[in-house]
N, C-alpha and C positions, 0 to 999 in steps of 0.2 A: 463227363465234360461239358463244357460250357458249350451254350448253342449262342448261336449268332442270334440276333434279335432286329432283323427285317421285317417281321410281319407288320399288317396294317394299323392295329390296335395298339403294339407297341408306340410306335412312330406317330399317331395320334394324340397322344399322352404329349410328346412334347412341343406338338405342335399347339396345341390346347392351350399350353400354361405358356407358349407366346403370344399367344391372340388375349388375355388376362393382360400381359405388359401392355399389351396394344391401348387396351379399353382404359386402362389408369392413367396413358397419357391423356387418352383424349375427356378423362375426365379433368385432368390434371388445365387443361387449357379451360375449361368451362368453370370449373369452382368445383364443390363437393364436400361431402362428409363433416370434416373436421370444422368446413371455415363457410360461410354460407355466402352466396353467393356477392353479396354488396360488401360483405368486408374483403373478399378477396378481390373485388374491380376497386377497392379502394387502396389498396395493399398496392396494384401492379400500377395505378397510376400515379403513385406514391413514389413511385421505384424510377419512371419514367421521368418523375420533373426533379427527381434528385441527378438524373446522370443528364438532364437538359442544363439545369442551372448550377450544379455544384460541381459534378464531374467532367462534364466535357471543357470548362472553364481552364479549370484545372490541369486538364492532362496538355492543352494547348500550352502550359506552359513547363509542363513538368511532365513529357512522357513515359509511358510504363516502359518497361525495359526491355519488352517484344511485343511481337502483335497478336501472335496466339499464346494463350498458355494453354497445358494438357498435362495430367496425370503422368506416370510412370508405364502404366499401359495402353496412353496414348489418350486417353479420354479427355475431350476439353472440355477446362473449366469455364464455367462463368465469374465475372468478378466475386459475385455476390450470392448466394442463397436466401429466401425467407419463406415464412410457409405456406408460399404459391407454388415454389418449388415440388414441392409435396400433398398438393392438393387433393390431388387423388386417389392418396394412403387411406390406409383407417390403422390407428393405433392397434384398436383389439385383432386386427385379421393380422397384421404384420409386425408389428412390435410384443403386443403384451404383457406378462407381467416375467419378471426372472423365476425360470422354474418350472415354467407353462407352454404349452405351444403357439407361439412355432419356436419359443426356446430363442428369437434374435437375441433378447437383454442379458441370456447367458444359461447355463442349462442346471444349475442349482439357486433354491429360492434367496440363500444369502449367500454365494459366493466368497468369496474371499471375506467377511465379516465374520464368519464359520469358519474358514481352512484357507490357508494359502496355498498356491498352485506346489506343486512337487518341483522341488528344486535338483536336479538332475544335471551334473558336469560328464561332457563326453568323455569317458576314460578309456584307455587300454591303450597297451604298446608296449613293444621288446617280448620279454617274457612274460609268463604265466607269475611268476614271484614280482617282477617289477610292479604289473598292475595290480595286485592286491594290495602291495603297498600304497600306490597311489589313491586307491578305492579308502582302504582303513582314513588317510590322511584326511580326504573329501569329506568323508564323515565325520569323522572328529571337529572339522572346520564349520560343521553346518549343512552339509549337504544331506538332503530329504528322501534321494532314492538313488540308485544305483544305474548308471549305463554303459554299456560295454561297447565298445570300438573295437573291430577285426581287422586284421591285417589281407591286404592282399590274396596271400594263397590261401585263407579260411574261408574267404568270401566267396571264391571261385569253388571250395569243397576240395583243396590239396593241403596235405601235410607238409612237416615243414623241411622233410628232407624229398622231396619231391624237385627235380630237374627243373620244373615249372614255377617252382617259389624261388628259385637262385635270385640274390638279392632282393629280397620283397619282407623277407621274413622278420615281424614285428615294426617294420615301419610306418605302416600307415592304421596301425592298432596293434592288439595281443593276437599272439599266435596261437592255434589253437589246434591241434592236432588230435586229443583224444579227451576222454574221461577226464585221464588225471590233471591234465592241464586244466580242464574245468574245476577239478579238485581244489587245486592249486591256489588257482582266483578268489575261491569263495571261501580261502582258510581262515577259521577263525571270524567269519562274518555270518552268523545264524542268520538262513534265509526264511523263518520263521517270523522277522523283524523287520524285514526289505523289501520293499516291491525294487523289480531286477525290468531294466530295458535294454535288449540286444537287438544291435542293428545289422542283421543280418538277413538275407533273401532267398537265394537259390539253397544254399543246405538247413534252410531255417527249421525244419524238422529234427534234422539233425541236432541241433544247437538246443532245441525243444526239450529232445531225450535225453539230453547231457544233463542239461539244469536238473531236469526231475530225478535224474540218476545222482546227484549231489545231494539235492533236498532228500529222497530217500537213505539217504547216507548217511545225513545230519538228523536223521528219523522223521521229517517235515513231508506229511503227506502228501501225494498229488493234490489232495483236493486242497491244502489251504497255502500252496504256492499263489502268491501276487508275482504278477510283472505283464510284460510286451514282446512279443518277439513281433519284428517286421515282416519279413515273410511277403511283402508285395513285391509277387514278381512279375504284375502287370508292368509297370513303373521299370522294371531293368530293360524289359522289351521298350520302353519308351523312350527312355534317360539315360539311367545308368550303365547298362551292357554289362550286370553278373550276371549271368543265366548260366547254366549245366546243362541241360535240357530242352527240347521243345517246348512251345507253350503248354501244349496239351497236358503232357506229362508231369509238368509242377503244380498247374491247377488241379490236376487231379491227387497230389499229394496234398496240398494244401486243402483240399477236400476231406482228405482223410485226416486231416490234425484238426478240422472242425468239427467233425464226427466223434474223433476220439477227446477233445478237449473239451465240447460241449457235455459230454458224459464224466467226465473224469478229473478234468481242472477247470472249474468253475469259476475260476478266479483269474484266470491266467486270458491274457489278451493273446489271440493266435496269430491275431494280425494287425498291424497299424499300416495304415495305408497313407503311402505317402507322396505329398508332393513335394515336398521339401528338395529330391532329386531333380523333379521335373524344373522346379524352378532354377536351380544350381546349372542346369542343362542350359537353360538358356530364356526359357520360359518367363513372360511377363505375370500378372497377377489373379491377370483372371484365367487365362491358359490352366496357369497350377489350381484353381479352384476347377477352374471343369473339368481338367482331365482326373482329378484325384476323385474328384465325386463318382465321376463316369465310371471308376475303376473300382470303387465301393460299389452301386449298382451292380456290379458284375460280379464282384463276391456275394454281394445276396442271392443273385440268382444261381451260382454256384452251389451256395449251400440249401436252398430251395431244390432242385434239381436233385439235390445226395437225398431227399426225402425229409429236410428237417423242415421245422414251423420255425418261421421266420422269427418270430419271438422268442426260439428258442435260442440260437447264434447271434443274431445280430446284436444285441446287448455287450456281448465281448467285443466288438468291433472296436479301436481305435483310427485317433488318424494323429496325421506328422504334417506340418504344416511350416513353409520356411515364412521367416519376417524379414524384408529388406526395409530400404530407407526410405518409402515416400511412408509417411507416418499413417496420414489417414485412409489411403488405401488398404494399408494391412490392417487396419481395422474394421473399413468395411467387409474387406474378404472372411475375416473371421466369422462377422456379425453376416453376412450373407450364406454361409458355408453352412452356420446350422440350421437356417430357413430353410433352404434347400435339400439339405436332410431328411430333416422332418416331416416337412410338405410330401416329399416323392415316398419317404418309407410307409407315408399313412394313404395318401390317395393311389398311387400307382404299387406298390407291393402289399398294400391291408394289414401293415404292423396294426394291434394294438394295444403292446403294451408300452407304456410310455417311455422305458426304457431302452426301446427300441429306437427309439423320435430322438435323444440325445446323442448329439456331435460330442465328444469328449478329444480333446486335441492334444497332443503335446506339442512343442514350439522350439526350433533352435532356432538361432538369429542366423543372419546370411553368412554363408561363406567368402560368396561371390563377393562382396562387398569389399569385404577387407584387401585391403592394399601392404605390399611390400615395402612399398614407398611411408617416411613418416610412421610406422608401424603403430605409433601412440595415439595417432588418432583414430585407429580402429577400437580403443577404449570410447571413444565418443559415439561414434558410429553404433558399437553394439550396446550402448544406454538406451539409445533413442528406438533402437528395433527391440530391446527386454520391454520398455516402457510401452508401446503399440504393443506389444504382444498381451502384458496385464490389461491392458484399457480393451482390450479385444477378447479379454474372457480363458486366457490358455489354462488345462489343469496341470500343465506342466511345463516346462521352460530349462531348456539348458540355452548358454551364453557363452559365443564364442571368444577365445582369449586372443590379448590382440597381436600376437608372435604367430598364427595360426597360417598368416600367409607365405611364414617362414618355413614351419615345420610342427612335427605335432608339442603341444604346449608345454613350459615349463612349468613347475611348481608354482612359481613369482606368477606367472601371466594365468594358470586358473584358478590361484586366490584371487585375482583381481575380477575375473569374468565371476567365478560366485560371489563376492562381495558386493558387485553390479545388481545383482537380483535383492541382495538382502539390503540393501541401501532404501532400492525400489517399495523392498516390503515394510519396511521399519520408519523412514523418516520421510517418504514423497505425499501421504496423505491419500494417494489415489486406490488402495485398498480397501477404504473406510465407506465410498458407497458404489453402490452395484452400477454397473456400466456409467460410470456420469458423464461421458459425451452423448449418451442416449438424447436423441430429440436434438441434437445439432443439425441446423435445416442443413448444411453441407453434407455429415456424416450419412444422417437418412437418405439424401438423393442420391448420393454414391454408392450407397447397400442396395440401393432399389436397383440402379445401372448395373452394378457387379451383378446380380441376379440375375439379370434379364440380358448380360450377353454371356453368363454362363449357360441359360437354357437355350442359344443360340449354337453353341457349342455340342450341347446333348442332344439338339434334332438331328445336325449335323453327322456326329459320330454313330447313332443309332440309325441314321438311314442308309449306311455305310455297312451296318450288319452287325454293331456292337464293337467294343473296344477292339476284342481280339480283331477283328478282321479287320480295323482301324487301323491296328498296328502292323498287322498282315501287308496291308497297302501299304505301307508306311506314312498315312497322313498325319497323324497325329509328331510322329518325327518330324516332317517337311513345316509343319509348324513350329514347331519351337525352333529349328533349322533360322525359319526365314526372320523369326523376331530376333534370333541371338547376332543374324549378320546385322539386322536395321541399328540394334543397340549398338554392337561396332562400329559403323558408318558413322553415329551420330556422337562418338567420343573421338571417333580422326578428326570430325570436322567441326567439333568443338561446338556439336548441340547440345551437347551434355559435358557438365564438368564435375570430376572427383578431386576432393581438395587432396593438394600434393601428388596427384598424379598428370592432371593438365592445366591444374591454374594451383596459384601459390606452391610451383615448385622447391624445394630446396634442392644444394649439395650435400649428400650424405658420406660423412669419411669412414664412419663405421656402423657395420651391421650391428643390431642387436643381438645378443646372445640367445642361441635356440637348442632345444633338444637336437642330441644326434642319437642314433641308431646305431649301435658298429657291427660289423659281421660276426663279434663273437655270439652277438644275441640266437644268427643261422645257428652258427656251429654248434651251441647247449643247447637249442633246441630241436633239432634235428638227432641229435645224440639221445637226446631223452627218449626221443620217441623208437629209435631201434632198438634201445635197453628192451624198452616197452613189449616190445615184439616178441622181445627172447623169453620174456619172465611170463607172458600170459599164457592161459589156455588154450592153446592153437586148435585143437578141436572142438572146443565151445564156439571160439571167433567163428572157425569153416561153416557147423551147424548153424548159428544164428544169418550169417550173413547168405546161406541157401535158401533158407527161410525167408530172410526179405526179397531173395530173388523171386521167388516162386509168388511171393506177395505182388509185386511189382508188374508180376504176368497175369496177374488175375486182374481183370478193371474192376471186379465188384467185390475186391478184396480190402483188407486196412490194413495199409503199409506200415503203420505206429506202432501197434505192438511188436512185432518181429524185427524195428528198427531200436525199439527202447531195450531190448534183449540181446543185441548187438552193441549197443552203446555199456549197458551194464558187461559188459565178459571183454571190454578192451577194445573191442574191433576201433579202427583210426577213423577219422572224419572220410578220407581218400577211401579207402575202402570201399568205405559203404556209399559214398558219391558213384565209385565206380561200378559197382553192381547197377545202380542206376543206369550208367554211361551206357553198359554194355545191355541194358535191356532197352531205354527208350532209344538212344541216338544223341545226335547234335543238331545243331538248329543253327542258319546262317540270316542275318537279316537282310529285308529286300535293300536295293542298293535307288538311293535318294535321287530324281530325275532332278 
């Protein structure tokens, strides 16, 4: 099990890092590093002279739009940034070169000059057949990686014919009740030629076993399967609320996945630590950065407690971030995330393999920024967010479709979203230079600021005993709820404008045409799983589920092998998850005061 981190050595690490930021600011106020004292004093005098002789007379005739300017996370912003803003910084220590520690400027030496990011469009709706057709369409149109969305019953671990699934089958993703559905989803799609990402958490181990079994049936061995499964259960308790068991039970199964995949699926990213849903729940960019990386550190400790060497499993970690509308803040967030991860893995956890220090991440443009009013405006929003993700150095990108505030995307809308990425890649020129905004006085200052703010959260979280303890105390949930409330009040009081919502509004007679998933989908999916239960070998299913039960009850056993055997024999998703429900029980989150 994952333990609390309340020892003095752990807390002192975060405190020491914060002191380093304070020292950097003291250096900034004096001189230092890249700029000599006389040059900095000359520059500061130049700024003061500009303010007095040029700016103030101008403002007397043309006042600024508001008294205080701040970014989306509430960080106050100066009018102008100069080399003096970062005088305490060291280029070599804090930026370095692309593909070199601390990886601020990118995780690969050539970045997009060598290979573009993977273009993954979030796909999955209705039945397995319908999703298979959408995946093949997107591959034909130039998508370079698959990304599967699952419906609500699947996310919670229920079959399509369950009473709990009523009215939700196929609505927010594809319905998967068994290996048979996964076989249909990937029919005609060779798994040795594609990389697949699956957004699933509570039943992540089961879906991983299903994917592995499909690969086996296609003749693709486990050691050649490539892709990612989200698995990040901590963010479920923090933000998305789709869990099945108590936290300790889910973490134990994740431990089993780490051990199994490290040994048998070397190209499979068995966990994608997700800030996306934390942000969608109402967090700001600083909270997304800090809470996501804190979750990542917790999974590092989980693997180490399982007896794995840090360099044997951390290279398979990946991350999943949101990209919202504050352009420079998002770019700074990605750059700060890389630097923090590399620094902490090296200094705190003793990682020596450079691949352990690489924070590789998938980005999805913001869902919460999309509006149902004037939905075509969402194309512009998604373009700005996608450009920020690329300039921030993402390894993989999903662009939302303009109609997603209404429903799952139509074929037309998802094509526009894919073309947005392709136009950025092929026409904009931003991919021709590595980290093209690196060195911007404002961007470097903001990257440093967000890094420091994240460390303040780390210190607080680990003073509470670590992420799990902070969840049980409701600290992380309260922080997000308070931020979300503040944003809502700003909208209500017109302190924040959203075009088409509370500014430049229009009367719209006809809503757009959007995708509808009808009840026939549920009837077909439920019928399919009932027929499956009649034709499979029931004796083998019961034997496999019994082996899984014994593995769950033994804290030292690895549950993945018996789970994979149950999947191979067509035990359903709910049958497998119900074994866990009987062994581990359920969990209720704390009431937020």
